[in-house]
N, C-alpha and C positions, 0 to 999 in steps of 0.2 A: 510788350507784355500782355496787353489786353486784346491784341489782334484787331478785329474790325470794330471793336467797342471802345468808346472814348472814356476818358477820365471823368467827363461831365456826367455820363450815364452811371458810372460807378458812384459819383457824388450824389446823384438823385436817388440811387438805390439806398445809400446810407441814410439820406434824409427820410425816406419812406420808412425804413426800419426804425429809426429813432422816434418818429411820430407815433408809429404803432406801439412801440414799447412804452412811450410816455402815456398814451391813452390806456394801455393795459394796466400800468402801474397806478394811474389815477382811479380807474374803476375798482381795483382791488387794493386800495390803500389801507383798508381795515384788516386787522389780523383775525381772520376767520376761515374755516374750512371752505374749499371751493366746491360748489354744488355740481352734481352731474349735468344739470341743465346748462350752467355757466360754462363748464368744460366743453360740452358739445357745441355750443354757440361759437366759442373761440376756436375750436378745431375747424369748424366750417369756414370761419373768417380767414384763417391762415391758408386753408386749401384753396379757397376762391381767390385769394390774393396771389398765390403762386400761379394759378391758371391765367389770371389777368396779366401777370408779368410775362408769361409765355406768349399771350396774345400780342403784347407790345413788341416782343422780340420778333414775332412772326410778321407784324406790320412793318417794322422799321428795318429788319435785317433778313427777312425771308423765312420761309417755312422750315428750312433745314435747321436753322438756329433754334427755332421754337421746338422742333422735334428733339434736338439734342438736349435742350434744357429740361424738357419734360422727362426724357429718359433718365437723365442724371438725377432729377428730383425724385422720381418714383423709386429709383434704385436706392438713393440715400434715405428716403422715407422708410423703405422696407428694412434697411440695415439699422436704422435708428430704433427699431422695436427693441433690440437687445438692451439699449441704454435704459429703457423704462424699468425693466426688472431689476437692474443693478441699482438704479436710483432708489427703488423701493427698499432694497436690502440695506442701502446706506442709511436711509432715514430710520429704518428699524434698528440698525446698529448704534445710532446716536440717540435713539428714543426721542426724535423730534416730533412735537405735536403737529397735528394737521394744520392748525392755524398759522404756523410759521413756515410750512413747507413751500408756500407760494413765494415768499420773499427769498428763500434760499435758491429755488429754481429760477426765479427771475434774474437774479444777479449771476447765477450759474450760466444762464443763456448769454448774458452780456459777456461774461468771461469766455464762453465758447466762441462767440463771434470774433473776439480778439485772438484767441489761441489758434483757431482754425486758419486765420489769415497768416499767422506766423508759421504754422505747420505747412500750409500750402506753399508759402514762400520757400521753405526748406525743401519741399518736394520729396523726391525719392531718396535723397541723400540720408535723411533721418531714418527712413525705413531700412535702408541698407546697413546703416551703422548700428541702430538700436532695435529694429523691428522685432526680430525673433526673440531676443532676450526680454524685451519689454512685454511682448505678448505672453511669454511663459510666466513672468512675474504677475501679470494681470490675471491670467487664467487661474493661478493659485489663489489670488485675492478673491476672485469671484466664487471659487469653490469654498473658500473660508466663509464668505458671507452667506452662502447657501447653508452651510453647517450651522452657523449662528442663528439663522432664521428657523431652521429645523428644531434647534434647542428651545427657542422661544415660542414655538407654535402653540404648544398646549399649555403654556403658562399665561397667567393674566398679565396684560401689559402694565408694567410698572414705570412710573415717571422717575427718571434719574435726577436726583436733586444735587448730589455731589459727584462731579466728574473727576475727582482727584485720581482715582485708580483706573480711569478709562484709558484704553490703549492709545487713543489719539493724543490725550493730554500728556501721558507719560513720554511718548516719543517727541512731541512738539516742544515741550518745556526745555529740552536741551538746546533749542534753536532760538526761541523768543518767549517772552512772558505770556502765560495763558491763565485765565481765570478758571476756577474749578466749578463755576455755576453759570447757568444761562441767565441772561439779563433781558427778558422780553425778546424782541426781535433784533436786538442790537448785536452787531458783529464785534464791536469793541466796547470796552468799559474802562472807566478811570477808577482806580482803587487807591485809597489813602494808605500808604505804608510808611509809618513813622512821620517824618516831616515832608515826604515827597508824595506827589500824586502820580501814580504809575499807570500808564495806558497798557491794557492787556487785551488779548484776543479772547473771545468767548468760545465755548464748544460749538456754537452755531457757525462761527467763522471757519472752524476746522472742518465742519460738515460741508460748507461751501467749497473749501479747497479740495476735498475728496470728490465732490460732484464734478468740479472742473477737471480733476485728474482722470476721472472715469470717462469724461467726454473726449479728452485728448487721446486717451488710450484707444477708444473706439475709432478715432480718426485714423489711427494706424491701419485699420481694416477698411474703413469706408472710402477714404480719399484715393488709395490705389485702385479700388473697384470702380470709382467714378472716372478716374483717369483712363480706364479702359474704354469708356464711352466717348469721351472727348478730352482733348488736351487744351481746350480754351479755358484760360484761367477765370475769365469773367463768368462763364457758364457754370464752371465747377463751383466757384465760391458762392454765387447767388443761389444755386440749387441746394448747396449745403446749408446755407443760412435759412432758407425757407423751410427746409425739413427740420432744422433745429428749433426754429420759432414755433412750429406746430407740435413739437415733442412734449412741451410742458402741459398743454391742454390734454393731450392724449394720456399723459401720466395720471392726471386727476380723474379721468374717466376710468382708468384701470384701478386706481386706488378706491374709487367709489364702488366699483364692482366687487372688489375684494372684501369690502365691509359687509356687503349683502349676500355674497356667495361663500358659504362656509368652507367649501373644498377648493376654492380658487388659490388659496395660499400654498397648498400642496403642489398645485400645478406650477406656480411661480418658482417654488424651490427646485422642481425638476428642470424647469427652463434655465435656472441659474446654473445647475449642474451641467446641462448641455452646453451653455455658453462658455463655461470654464473649460470644459473638455475640448470645445472647438478652438479656443485660444491655444491650448496646449498642443493641439494637433499641428500647429504651425512649425513646431520644433522638428517634426518628422516630414515637413513639406507636404502636409495634407491640407487642402483648402476645400471647405464645404461650399458648394454653390449657394448663392444668396436665396434662390427660390426654394431649394431644398430646406435651407435653414428656416425660411419663413413658413414653410409647410409644417415642419416639426413643431415650431412655436405655436402655430395655429391649431394643430391637433391637440397639443397639451392643454392649451387654453380652453378649447372646446370641451375637452374631457373634464376639466375642472368645473366648467359651467354646468354641463349635463349632470355630473355627479352631484352638484349642489342642488339641482332641481329634483333629482330622483331621491336623494337621501338628504333632505333638509335637516338642520340641527334640531335635536329633540328639545321640546319645550319643557321647562321644569314644571312638574305637576305640583299643584298647590295641595298641600296636605291639610285636611280639616279634621279636627278632633271629633271622635264619635260622641254623640250626645249621651 
């Protein structure tokens, strides 16, 4: 299954990932927004780690293995850009505060590590059975999130206190008990109902589930693309995970930029519309090349940044009464 790579190397890789995630969790144990400086540092850490891993492969298995790993990693890195914008829309849809987003994305990454292994084990069979229909459903979901972001763009951000009428709670309550309020950063809470203490999921857990769903849906697109580079399971999985690990730090860089650049949110909405249409294009067997996709996203982001610098938000003029 692993070709020329051993299970011991797979084990060492998992140990390395667990240590890095443990350090990351310890550093960010407090519930507070992630600063741009912190995001940049962790982005560099994950990128350097991936290149060091490529160097190890080159030393132990030859330059071809290292080249294939880097090609798969860079491809997965470029494809993961789409995830960031959908994550942003999901957090907006759930009205999750900045200080709780790290916890959701951290455990979302852990979930992605597990789900991607399962998905990779299923291989192309899952794609053949469900790929087209899943991509169409997901494309419609992304377009819906773009519409919701557009509706909320010119409104003041309001904290949702009661999630009783939230779409996620309405749908999920048919399956298992859900609390209608957030409870700090907790995914589950115990509620006294009569004489019984009932364990319920919080809206934060539902947000985590949607984040995991988003990642696995993008895996429908990214895993087949990486399979075109190499069919070595070890290289595919490790390159996938390194790209996923760096995705969270990139998200907080984008979120920080969005707070300071007034027109960037409009660019994000346009990017979401493009991602949704790209997913729907699968139904008519149209596949957009990843470099063209990356170029379109880059142009839209650059346009949002430039527009924010040329037309900054108007400051409210202080009115002073005439003497």
